[in-house]
C-alpha positions as CSV (number, residue, x, y, z in Angstrom):
1,M,-21.4,83.8,-89.3
2,T,-20.4,86.7,-91.5
3,E,-21.5,87.0,-95.1
4,Y,-17.9,86.3,-96.1
5,D,-17.8,83.2,-94.0
6,R,-21.1,82.0,-95.4
7,H,-20.0,82.6,-98.9
8,F,-16.6,80.8,-98.2
9,K,-18.3,77.8,-96.7
10,L,-20.7,77.5,-99.7
11,T,-17.9,77.7,-102.2
12,E,-15.9,75.0,-100.4
13,T,-18.7,72.6,-99.9
14,R,-20.9,73.0,-102.9
15,D,-20.6,72.7,-106.7
16,Q,-18.9,75.9,-107.9
17,E,-21.2,76.2,-110.9
18,I,-24.3,76.2,-108.6
19,V,-22.8,78.8,-106.4
20,I,-22.0,81.1,-109.3
21,F,-25.6,80.7,-110.7
22,E,-27.0,81.5,-107.3
23,E,-25.0,84.6,-106.9
24,Q,-25.9,85.8,-110.4
25,Y,-29.6,85.1,-109.7
26,R,-29.6,87.1,-106.5
27,S,-27.7,90.0,-108.1
28,L,-29.9,90.2,-111.1
29,R,-33.2,89.8,-109.1
30,K,-32.0,92.7,-107.0
31,E,-31.2,94.7,-110.1
32,I,-34.7,94.1,-111.4
33,L,-36.3,95.3,-108.2
34,D,-34.0,98.3,-108.0
35,R,-34.9,99.2,-111.7
36,Q,-38.6,98.7,-110.9
37,Q,-38.3,101.1,-108.1
38,R,-36.4,103.7,-110.2
39,R,-39.0,103.3,-112.9
40,F,-41.8,104.1,-110.4
41,F,-40.0,107.3,-109.3
42,I,-39.4,108.3,-112.9
43,V,-43.1,107.9,-113.7
44,A,-44.2,109.7,-110.6
45,G,-41.8,112.5,-110.9
46,A,-42.5,113.1,-114.5
47,A,-46.2,112.8,-114.3
48,L,-46.6,115.1,-111.3
49,G,-43.5,117.3,-111.3
50,I,-43.5,118.6,-114.9
51,P,-47.1,119.9,-114.8
52,S,-46.4,121.6,-111.5
53,V,-43.3,123.4,-112.9
54,S,-45.2,124.4,-116.1
55,G,-48.2,125.6,-114.1
56,L,-45.9,127.8,-111.9
57,K,-44.3,129.0,-115.1
58,I,-47.6,130.1,-116.6
59,T,-48.7,132.0,-113.4
60,G,-45.4,133.7,-113.2
61,V,-44.4,132.3,-109.8
62,M,-41.3,130.9,-111.3
63,E,-39.1,132.9,-113.7
64,G,-35.7,132.3,-115.3
65,S,-34.1,130.8,-118.3
66,F,-34.0,127.4,-116.6
67,L,-37.6,127.0,-117.3
68,L,-37.0,127.1,-121.1
69,I,-35.3,123.6,-120.9
70,V,-38.4,122.0,-119.4
71,P,-39.0,120.2,-122.8
72,I,-35.5,118.8,-122.6
73,V,-36.3,117.5,-119.2
74,V,-39.3,115.7,-120.6
75,V,-37.2,114.1,-123.3
76,A,-34.6,113.0,-120.6
77,M,-37.3,111.5,-118.5
78,S,-38.6,109.5,-121.4
79,F,-35.2,108.0,-122.2
80,L,-34.6,107.2,-118.5
81,F,-37.9,105.4,-118.4
82,V,-37.0,103.3,-121.5
83,I,-33.6,102.6,-120.1
84,E,-35.1,101.1,-117.0
85,V,-37.6,99.0,-118.8
86,N,-34.9,97.6,-121.2
87,G,-32.7,96.9,-118.2
88,I,-35.4,94.9,-116.5
89,A,-36.0,92.9,-119.8
90,R,-32.2,92.4,-120.2
91,A,-31.9,91.0,-116.6
92,G,-34.9,88.8,-117.0
93,R,-33.6,87.4,-120.3
94,F,-30.3,86.5,-118.8
95,I,-32.0,84.7,-115.9
96,E,-34.2,82.7,-118.2
97,Q,-31.6,81.8,-120.8
98,R,-28.4,81.5,-118.8
99,I,-29.6,80.3,-115.4
100,E,-33.0,78.7,-115.6
101,N,-32.3,77.0,-118.9
102,H,-29.2,75.3,-117.4
103,Y,-31.5,73.4,-115.1
104,K,-34.1,71.8,-117.3
105,N,-35.9,70.1,-114.4
106,V,-36.5,73.4,-112.6
107,R,-39.3,75.8,-113.9
108,G,-38.1,79.1,-112.7
109,W,-40.0,82.4,-112.4
110,E,-39.0,83.8,-115.8
111,H,-40.2,80.6,-117.5
112,Y,-43.5,80.9,-115.6
113,L,-43.9,84.4,-116.9
114,K,-43.2,83.3,-120.4
115,E,-45.8,80.5,-120.2
116,L,-48.4,83.0,-118.9
117,Q,-47.5,85.3,-121.8
118,E,-47.9,82.6,-124.4
119,A,-51.3,81.7,-122.8
120,E,-52.1,85.4,-123.0
121,E,-52.8,85.4,-119.2
122,L,-49.8,87.4,-118.1
123,T,-51.2,91.0,-118.1
124,P,-54.5,92.6,-119.0
125,R,-54.7,95.0,-122.0
126,V,-54.6,98.0,-119.7
127,V,-51.2,97.0,-118.3
128,K,-49.8,96.2,-121.6
129,S,-50.6,99.8,-122.8
130,A,-49.1,101.3,-119.6
131,N,-45.7,102.0,-121.1
132,S,-47.1,103.5,-124.3
133,S,-49.5,105.7,-122.2
134,F,-46.6,107.2,-120.3
135,L,-44.6,107.9,-123.5
136,I,-47.7,109.5,-125.0
137,L,-48.1,111.6,-121.9
138,M,-44.6,112.7,-122.2
139,G,-45.2,113.7,-125.8
140,V,-48.1,115.9,-124.6
141,Y,-46.1,117.4,-121.9
142,F,-43.3,118.2,-124.4
143,A,-45.7,119.9,-126.8
144,F,-47.3,121.9,-124.0
145,S,-44.1,123.1,-122.4
146,A,-42.6,123.9,-125.8
147,V,-45.6,126.1,-126.6
148,V,-45.5,127.9,-123.3
149,S,-41.7,128.4,-123.5
150,T,-42.1,129.8,-127.0
151,H,-44.7,132.2,-125.8
152,R,-42.4,133.3,-122.9
153,V,-39.5,134.0,-125.3
154,L,-41.8,135.9,-127.7
155,F,-43.2,138.3,-125.1
156,Q,-40.2,138.6,-122.8
157,N,-39.6,142.2,-121.7
158,L,-42.5,143.5,-123.9
159,A,-45.6,145.4,-122.8
160,E,-48.5,143.3,-121.6
161,D,-50.8,144.7,-124.4
162,T,-48.4,143.8,-127.1
163,K,-50.0,141.8,-130.0
164,V,-48.7,138.7,-131.4
165,L,-47.9,140.2,-134.8
166,E,-46.2,143.1,-133.1
167,A,-44.1,140.8,-131.1
168,L,-43.1,138.7,-134.1
169,G,-41.6,141.9,-135.7
170,T,-39.2,142.4,-132.8
171,F,-36.0,140.7,-132.0
172,N,-37.9,138.5,-129.6
173,G,-39.7,137.1,-132.6
174,V,-36.5,135.9,-134.2
175,W,-35.5,134.1,-131.0
176,A,-39.0,132.6,-130.5
177,L,-38.9,131.3,-134.0
178,A,-35.5,129.8,-133.6
179,Y,-36.5,128.2,-130.3
180,L,-39.6,126.8,-131.8
181,V,-37.8,125.3,-134.8
182,F,-35.2,123.8,-132.4
183,M,-38.0,122.2,-130.2
184,I,-39.7,120.8,-133.4
185,A,-36.4,119.2,-134.4
186,I,-36.0,117.6,-130.9
187,F,-39.6,116.4,-130.9
188,A,-39.1,114.8,-134.3
189,A,-35.9,113.0,-133.2
190,W,-37.6,112.0,-129.9
191,L,-40.6,110.5,-131.9
192,V,-38.3,108.5,-134.1
193,E,-36.5,107.0,-131.2
194,M,-39.6,106.4,-129.1
195,W,-41.9,105.0,-131.8
196,P,-40.6,101.4,-131.5
197,H,-41.3,101.6,-127.7
198,L,-44.9,102.8,-127.8
199,Q,-46.1,99.2,-127.4
200,F,-43.7,97.1,-125.4
201,S,-43.3,95.5,-122.0
202,A,-40.3,94.0,-120.3
203,E,-41.9,90.6,-120.7
204,K,-42.4,91.1,-124.5
205,H,-38.8,92.3,-125.1
206,K,-37.4,89.5,-123.0
207,S,-38.9,86.8,-125.2
């Protein structure tokens, strides 16, 4: 029996509302699993990939203007992470309120998680701080990569024995200062947006 035939048979022989709820539940659970997988790759890629690029940049293995946007990449990874966590919370909230609440005699998974949360048995403290730890790490990466990039702009095409004060008096100094101010503005905006998310979890935002 094909998937289409199975679905057709279900819709013809069972209550339409139940079928719709089942399909929604399956789709949302799959979305949650997919988002959890993407969140893992975002964390792994950001935590391991960004230091590798910055390290190669410091040693001079990698060159080019592309490396100057590494701080922007850090910001993008932070927002992608928050988007995935919020997506997980949104799907879980829909399952709890629109599907599980419809059947009062069935205690679904999302209600089970909520009961554990209310009993403070859902997650240990270290897990609750996982999201904030990642965002703090991204903030450290941003500051580090911004400083390294500013240093590169300041001393680009100058002699190796050039002093900082001498470099600041050149055209490079103007560009380096402008780049640093731009990075500080981005960091301030990032901090404003990320501050509410420094202590959250999908379970907490779902409730």
